[in-house]
TORGUGU-826534 format. One record per residue (C-alpha): residue in one letter; residue number from 1; x, y, z negated. Coordinates in steps of 0.1 Angstrom, whole numbers, plus 5000, padded with zeros to 4 digits. Example, Ala and Ser with C-alpha at 12.3 -4.5 7.8 and 13.67 -1.06 7.14 Angstrom:
r;k;xx;yy;zz
A;1;5123;4955;4922
S;2;5137;4989;4929
This chain:
r;k;xx;yy;zz
M;1;8494;2833;6664
A;2;8479;2822;6630
N;3;8457;2791;6624
V;4;8422;2803;6600
L;5;8402;2773;6587
I;6;8366;2788;6582
I;7;8346;2770;6554
D;8;8309;2780;6553
D;9;8272;2763;6554
D;10;8265;2790;6577
L;11;8267;2781;6614
E;12;8260;2816;6625
M;13;8282;2830;6599
C;14;8311;2807;6610
T;15;8301;2811;6651
M;16;8309;2848;6642
L;17;8342;2846;6622
H;18;8357;2823;6647
D;19;8347;2844;6677
L;20;8360;2873;6657
V;21;8396;2851;6646
L;22;8396;2846;6684
H;23;8393;2883;6697
V;24;8424;2893;6674
D;25;8445;2863;6693
H;26;8442;2839;6661
E;27;8432;2801;6665
A;28;8398;2795;6647
T;29;8384;2759;6632
H;30;8354;2760;6612
V;31;8337;2734;6592
Q;32;8301;2735;6567
T;33;8307;2712;6541
L;34;8338;2708;6518
S;35;8339;2673;6522
K;36;8354;2677;6556
G;37;8370;2712;6551
L;38;8390;2703;6517
P;39;8410;2675;6538
M;40;8422;2703;6564
A;41;8425;2733;6542
L;42;8452;2705;6521
S;43;8472;2693;6556
G;44;8494;2723;6558
R;45;8487;2737;6592
Y;46;8464;2761;6583
D;47;8478;2804;6570
V;48;8444;2815;6558
V;49;8413;2800;6546
F;50;8381;2816;6547
L;51;8357;2797;6516
D;52;8325;2803;6507
V;53;8313;2801;6475
R;54;8278;2778;6474
M;55;8280;2749;6497
P;56;8259;2724;6494
D;57;8284;2698;6482
G;58;8301;2718;6454
N;59;8315;2752;6449
G;60;8346;2763;6467
L;61;8358;2782;6440
E;62;8363;2749;6422
V;63;8386;2732;6446
M;64;8408;2765;6452
K;65;8433;2756;6426
E;66;8437;2723;6447
I;67;8444;2744;6476
L;68;8469;2764;6458
E;69;8489;2735;6447
I;70;8501;2718;6483
D;71;8539;2735;6497
F;72;8535;2767;6509
P;73;8497;2767;6508
P;74;8474;2792;6529
E;75;8459;2818;6516
I;76;8420;2819;6505
I;77;8396;2847;6514
V;78;8366;2840;6488
M;79;8336;2850;6507
T;80;8301;2853;6490
G;81;8264;2861;6496
M;82;8257;2873;6463
G;83;8268;2901;6439
D;84;8288;2881;6410
S;85;8312;2895;6390
D;86;8325;2869;6370
G;87;8333;2848;6403
A;88;8348;2873;6415
E;89;8369;2875;6385
K;90;8374;2832;6386
A;91;8383;2838;6425
I;92;8415;2864;6416
R;93;8426;2844;6389
N;94;8421;2815;6404
G;95;8446;2830;6435
A;96;8421;2840;6456
W;97;8442;2869;6485
D;98;8408;2886;6482
Y;99;8367;2887;6473
I;100;8346;2901;6497
Q;101;8308;2901;6497
K;102;8280;2893;6526
P;103;8272;2905;6547
L;104;8301;2905;6566
S;105;8317;2935;6596
P;106;8343;2935;6616
K;107;8364;2955;6594
K;108;8358;2938;6565
I;109;8375;2909;6580
I;110;8404;2919;6605
Q;111;8415;2939;6575
P;112;8421;2915;6548
L;113;8433;2890;6578
N;114;8458;2918;6587
R;115;8470;2921;6553
V;116;8472;2882;6543
L;117;8489;2876;6579
Q;118;8518;2901;6572
Y;119;8524;2888;6538
R;120;8528;2855;6547
D;121;8554;2867;6573
N;122;8570;2885;6551
M;123;8569;2857;6524
R;124;8585;2833;6550
G;125;8617;2853;6550
V;126;8622;2848;6516
N;127;8639;2824;6491
R;128;8623;2808;6467
P;129;8641;2824;6433
A;130;8639;2796;6414
A;131;8661;2773;6437
G;132;8695;2797;6412
L;133;8676;2800;6379
K;134;8693;2790;6348
R;135;8667;2769;6334
S;136;8679;2770;6297
G;137;8667;2738;6288
I;138;8627;2734;6304
V;139;8629;2699;6321
G;140;8607;2686;6349
E;141;8597;2691;6384
S;142;8562;2690;6386
H;143;8540;2717;6405
Q;144;8530;2733;6372
I;145;8569;2733;6361
Q;146;8575;2748;6393
E;147;8548;2776;6390
C;148;8562;2782;6357
L;149;8601;2785;6370
N;150;8589;2816;6399
A;151;8569;2835;6373
V;152;8603;2829;6347
S;153;8622;2841;6377
K;154;8601;2873;6387
A;155;8598;2881;6350
S;156;8634;2883;6347
K;157;8642;2907;6376
S;158;8612;2931;6353
L;159;8619;2955;6328
S;160;8575;2950;6315
N;161;8565;2934;6286
V;162;8558;2896;6292
L;163;8529;2876;6273
I;164;8531;2838;6271
T;165;8504;2816;6265
G;166;8498;2781;6259
E;167;8493;2757;6228
T;168;8514;2750;6202
G;169;8540;2725;6212
T;170;8543;2737;6253
G;171;8575;2751;6253
K;172;8568;2789;6247
E;173;8600;2799;6230
L;174;8617;2781;6259
I;175;8608;2802;6285
A;176;8614;2834;6269
R;177;8649;2826;6264
A;178;8650;2816;6300
I;179;8639;2849;6306
H;180;8661;2867;6290
V;181;8690;2846;6300
N;182;8680;2855;6337
S;183;8674;2885;6330
P;184;8700;2918;6334
R;185;8703;2920;6296
S;186;8714;2882;6291
R;187;8745;2899;6275
H;188;8731;2912;6245
R;189;8712;2891;6221
F;190;8678;2873;6221
V;191;8659;2881;6184
V;192;8630;2863;6176
V;193;8604;2873;6152
D;194;8577;2845;6138
C;195;8551;2869;6131
A;196;8533;2839;6112
A;197;8563;2840;6087
L;198;8568;2878;6081
P;199;8561;2880;6041
E;200;8532;2907;6039
N;201;8551;2931;6013
L;202;8586;2929;6034
V;203;8571;2933;6069
E;204;8583;2966;6078
S;205;8617;2961;6060
A;206;8620;2926;6080
L;207;8614;2944;6115
F;208;8631;2978;6108
G;209;8651;2979;6084
H;210;8652;3000;6053
E;211;8679;3023;6034
K;212;8698;3014;6001
G;213;8678;3023;5969
S;214;8643;3026;5992
F;215;8625;2999;5969
T;216;8634;2975;5946
G;217;8660;2950;5952
A;218;8671;2975;5979
D;219;8712;2977;5970
K;220;8720;2979;6001
A;221;8710;2990;6035
S;222;8698;2969;6064
E;223;8690;2967;6096
G;224;8661;2954;6113
L;225;8653;2930;6140
V;226;8639;2955;6162
I;227;8678;2974;6161
L;228;8693;2941;6166
A;229;8677;2933;6200
N;230;8686;2970;6213
G;231;8700;2959;6252
G;232;8683;2924;6246
T;233;8649;2907;6246
L;234;8628;2908;6214
L;235;8603;2878;6211
L;236;8573;2884;6191
D;237;8562;2848;6179
E;238;8527;2840;6175
V;239;8519;2878;6181
G;240;8484;2866;6174
E;241;8492;2860;6134
M;242;8496;2902;6132
S;243;8480;2918;6107
P;244;8464;2950;6114
N;245;8485;2975;6100
L;246;8513;2958;6116
Q;247;8495;2961;6148
K;248;8490;2997;6147
V;249;8531;3003;6137
F;250;8540;2980;6164
L;251;8519;2998;6190
R;252;8535;3029;6181
V;253;8571;3012;6185
L;254;8559;3000;6220
Q;255;8550;3033;6236
E;256;8580;3051;6220
R;257;8609;3028;6217
R;258;8614;3038;6184
F;259;8607;3042;6149
R;260;8616;3049;6109
P;261;8634;3027;6087
V;262;8619;3016;6055
G;263;8632;3049;6029
G;264;8651;3067;6064
K;265;8648;3103;6070
K;266;8655;3102;6104
E;267;8640;3075;6137
V;268;8665;3050;6156
D;269;8658;3044;6191
S;270;8660;3009;6204
D;271;8660;2998;6242
F;272;8648;2964;6239
R;273;8624;2943;6261
L;274;8595;2927;6246
V;275;8580;2890;6254
A;276;8553;2881;6232
A;277;8543;2848;6222
T;278;8508;2832;6210
N;279;8489;2798;6211
R;280;8455;2819;6203
N;281;8430;2834;6226
L;282;8438;2871;6225
P;283;8409;2885;6245
E;284;8382;2865;6224
M;285;8402;2881;6188
V;286;8394;2916;6202
K;287;8360;2914;6209
Q;288;8356;2899;6171
G;289;8378;2926;6162
L;290;8410;2907;6155
F;291;8429;2921;6179
R;292;8441;2955;6194
E;293;8428;2958;6227
D;294;8454;2987;6232
L;295;8482;2963;6216
L;296;8470;2935;6241
Y;297;8474;2960;6273
R;298;8509;2968;6261
L;299;8519;2934;6254
N;300;8502;2917;6289
T;301;8519;2936;6314
I;302;8531;2900;6328
S;303;8514;2870;6321
L;304;8519;2838;6322
S;305;8500;2802;6309
L;306;8520;2770;6302
P;307;8505;2736;6310
P;308;8500;2712;6283
L;309;8521;2679;6282
R;310;8493;2659;6293
E;311;8485;2680;6329
R;312;8521;2673;6338
L;313;8525;2632;6330
E;314;8549;2627;6360
D;315;8577;2652;6339
L;316;8577;2625;6314
P;317;8606;2603;6320
S;318;8627;2631;6327
L;319;8616;2643;6295
V;320;8620;2613;6280
K;321;8658;2613;6291
Q;322;8669;2645;6281
L;323;8651;2643;6244
S;324;8666;2607;6241
S;325;8701;2616;6250
K;326;8700;2647;6220
V;327;8686;2616;6193
Y;328;8714;2592;6206
Q;329;8741;2621;6203
S;330;8732;2632;6165
L;331;8726;2591;6155
G;332;8757;2586;6169
I;333;8748;2554;6189
K;334;8746;2543;6225
P;335;8722;2550;6245
K;336;8690;2526;6250
L;337;8676;2513;6282
I;338;8637;2525;6289
S;339;8611;2505;6300
Q;340;8582;2509;6319
D;341;8565;2495;6294
F;342;8571;2526;6272
I;343;8569;2550;6296
S;344;8532;2536;6307
A;345;8524;2539;6269
L;346;8533;2576;6264
S;347;8518;2581;6294
S;348;8481;2570;6281
Y;349;8484;2592;6255
H;350;8463;2626;6251
W;351;8495;2647;6231
P;352;8478;2669;6209
G;353;8510;2686;6202
N;354;8528;2681;6236
V;355;8568;2685;6240
R;356;8573;2695;6199
E;357;8551;2659;6195
L;358;8574;2643;6221
V;359;8604;2652;6204
N;360;8593;2637;6170
T;361;8583;2605;6191
M;362;8613;2599;6207
E;363;8634;2602;6173
A;364;8610;2582;6153
S;365;8607;2560;6187
I;366;8647;2551;6189
S;367;8647;2550;6148
E;368;8623;2521;6150
A;369;8650;2507;6176
L;370;8679;2519;6165
Y;371;8699;2481;6168
E;372;8676;2466;6200
P;373;8688;2477;6236
E;374;8655;2489;6250
L;375;8627;2509;6244
F;376;8591;2491;6242
S;377;8559;2503;6232
K;378;8559;2484;6203
H;379;8586;2511;6190
V;380;8564;2539;6197
P;381;8551;2554;6164
E;382;8520;2536;6146
R;383;8494;2565;6148
I;384;8503;2570;6188
R;385;8499;2531;6194
I;386;8464;2533;6171
S;387;8448;2563;6191
M;388;8458;2547;6221
A;389;8439;2512;6210
R;390;8412;2532;6197
Q;391;8409;2555;6229
A;392;8409;2524;6251
A;393;8387;2505;6233
S;394;8362;2534;6232
S;395;8366;2535;6267
V;396;8355;2499;6273
F;397;8324;2502;6252
E;398;8307;2534;6272
T;399;8312;2513;6302
G;400;8286;2495;6287
L;401;8313;2467;6291
K;402;8300;2436;6267
K;403;8323;2404;6268
E;404;8309;2378;6296
A;405;8283;2406;6305
P;406;8276;2423;6337
I;407;8287;2460;6347
R;408;8254;2479;6360
L;409;8263;2504;6389
A;410;8229;2507;6403
S;411;8235;2540;6415
V;412;8264;2539;6435
P;413;8260;2537;6469
G;414;8276;2516;6493
E;415;8296;2478;6486
L;416;8286;2484;6452
R;417;8250;2489;6454
G;418;8243;2449;6460
G;419;8239;2439;6424
D;420;8259;2431;6389
V;421;8294;2429;6393
P;422;8305;2404;6367
V;423;8335;2404;6339
P;424;8357;2378;6338
S;425;8338;2352;6320
M;426;8366;2329;6298
A;427;8338;2300;6299
A;428;8348;2300;6343
G;429;8381;2286;6326
E;430;8366;2257;6311
A;431;8339;2246;6341
T;432;8367;2246;6360
G;433;8392;2230;6339
E;434;8419;2261;6344
P;435;8437;2269;6313
L;436;8427;2295;6289
P;437;8439;2332;6296
S;438;8459;2348;6269
Y;439;8442;2373;6253
K;440;8463;2405;6264
V;441;8460;2389;6300
Y;442;8417;2389;6302
R;443;8415;2427;6285
E;444;8438;2437;6315
A;445;8419;2417;6337
V;446;8389;2430;6321
V;447;8395;2468;6318
N;448;8411;2471;6349
K;449;8380;2462;6368
A;450;8354;2485;6346
E;451;8384;2516;6349
K;452;8381;2512;6391
L;453;8344;2505;6387
Y;454;8346;2540;6366
L;455;8367;2558;6389
Q;456;8350;2547;6422
K;457;8315;2562;6408
L;458;8329;2592;6393
M;459;8343;2602;6425
R;460;8312;2590;6447
S;461;8293;2614;6418
T;462;8316;2645;6422
H;463;8319;2639;6460
G;464;8357;2642;6456
N;465;8358;2668;6438
I;466;8391;2667;6413
K;467;8382;2691;6385
A;468;8347;2685;6384
A;469;8355;2644;6383
C;470;8381;2663;6353
S;471;8354;2678;6336
L;472;8327;2649;6339
S;473;8356;2625;6328
G;474;8378;2642;6300
L;475;8412;2631;6325
G;476;8436;2658;6330
R;477;8440;2663;6370
T;478;8476;2643;6367
R;479;8465;2613;6344
L;480;8430;2610;6373
Y;481;8455;2612;6403
T;482;8478;2580;6384
L;483;8446;2563;6381
L;484;8431;2567;6417
K;485;8465;2558;6429
K;486;8469;2527;6405
H;487;8434;2517;6415
A;488;8437;2523;6450
V;489;8403;2546;6448
D;490;8404;2573;6475
R;491;8383;2609;6464
M;492;8351;2598;6479
G;493;8354;2563;6458
W;494;8360;2538;6484
N;495;8384;2512;6478
V;496;8416;2519;6501
S;497;8437;2491;6495
C-alpha cells in the first residue's frame, strides 16, 4: 500500500483524486496550499505527490527540486490546467515523473500512478551504485556531489556519449576521469583533447595523425589523439571552442568511428568512448549558428551538470583538508591546524573560479602562514578578503543600515511590525558607564542584527519558498540554509531560538 499526497488548491479536484486513490487501495492526503503541502512532502512519508503548478501561495514547479533533495524522495506527478510546453519541459528537467494536463480522467491518474509505484518497488531492491564507486579524487558528501556520483556510476556502465557541463573550475575533467576508471575501458588510455588549445593549422594532424611527408615538417609518421584513445576514453575538453570546420569533420568521426590520417590513403578505425565537457551554453550557441545542432545531439546522449562550489559549501572542510595535504607534501612542511575562522572566511566568499580557485587559495594561504602552526582568515589572499569586505559592507548599506539609525521593516507582519528596531548604539555605553565595545564586536552585533531581520523579511515575503528566496537575495541554497540556521529563523520567518 502506497501513501499519496495531493497538493492542489481546487477542493473538488483534491476530493476526486483522494477518492480515486482510495479506490485502488492506497492511502491519500490532500492539502490546498504549498505552505502546508511542502513540509509534508519533505517528511519522507509519501511515495507519490500529485502537485498542481499554479497555487495561491506559489508555483509548484519551484519547490520540486527541494522535495527531490531528501533521501529516497517521493515521485512527483505534476498537474496543470493550462497547456504550457515550457512548464512541461521545466517539470521534466526538475525531475518530475510525469506532467499531466487537466481535466483529469481516472485513466490519466491510475496509469501513471501504477507505473510509478512499480518503479519504486523495483528501486527499493536496488543497491545504490555510488557506494562502491572509485571517486578518482572527487571530494564531498553533499547532496549535489552524491547526485554527481550516481550519474557517474550510471554513465560508466554505458557506452553512450556523455556531455559534462559546468562553470570553469567545477571539476569536469575529474568527473570524466571517474567515468573512465569505473568503466570496462579503464585498462586502456584516457586521452584529453583541449579543443581551445588546438592549433588551427595542425588540428587535423593532432587529432587524426599524419603520414611522413604529408606536409612541411612531417619528417615521420605520427598517430593522432583519436587513435591513442582506441579501446579507451576520449575527452573533448572545452568542446564549445571547436571551429565550424572541425565540428563538421568530427561529426563524421563520431558517426563512423573511422577517419583518414593527414596524407593517408586508408581510413583507420578507433573504438573510443566519447566524453565532452564545456562551460558554454551549447543550445544557445546552436541558436546563434555557432555550434552544429546535429553534433550537439551526438554529444548529448547522457548529460551531467556539475554544481558550482558556492552551492555546496558544506563540502568546503573536506576540500580544504584534501587540497592542503597536497600543498604540505609539495612544500615539504608539517600539516597545520585549520581554524573555524579560516573555514568561515572561505564560506562567505562567492568562488567565481570554483574548486580551481580554491586550489590556488590554499596554496597562497599556506605559503602566507609558512612558519605558523594554524590557518586563520588573515592568511586568506588579500584579493579575496577585500572582495568579502566589500560584499559585507554593501550588504549592510543595502539594508539601509546607518550608524545609530533604526532599521524600518514596516512591511513585516507579526511581532516585527511594532515599530523600528534600533541598531546597537555606542552612546548607550557612555550613558550607563559601560566600557566602549571594540569595533569588531560592535560591527559584528550590527551585521548579525541586520542579517537576521533581512532573513525574516525575506522568508516572509517569499512564503518560505527557498528557490524564490535564493533568486531574490542572490544567495545560494546552501548559504541561505546556513544563515537561517545561524540566526534561528524558520522558513516562514519566525524566530525559533
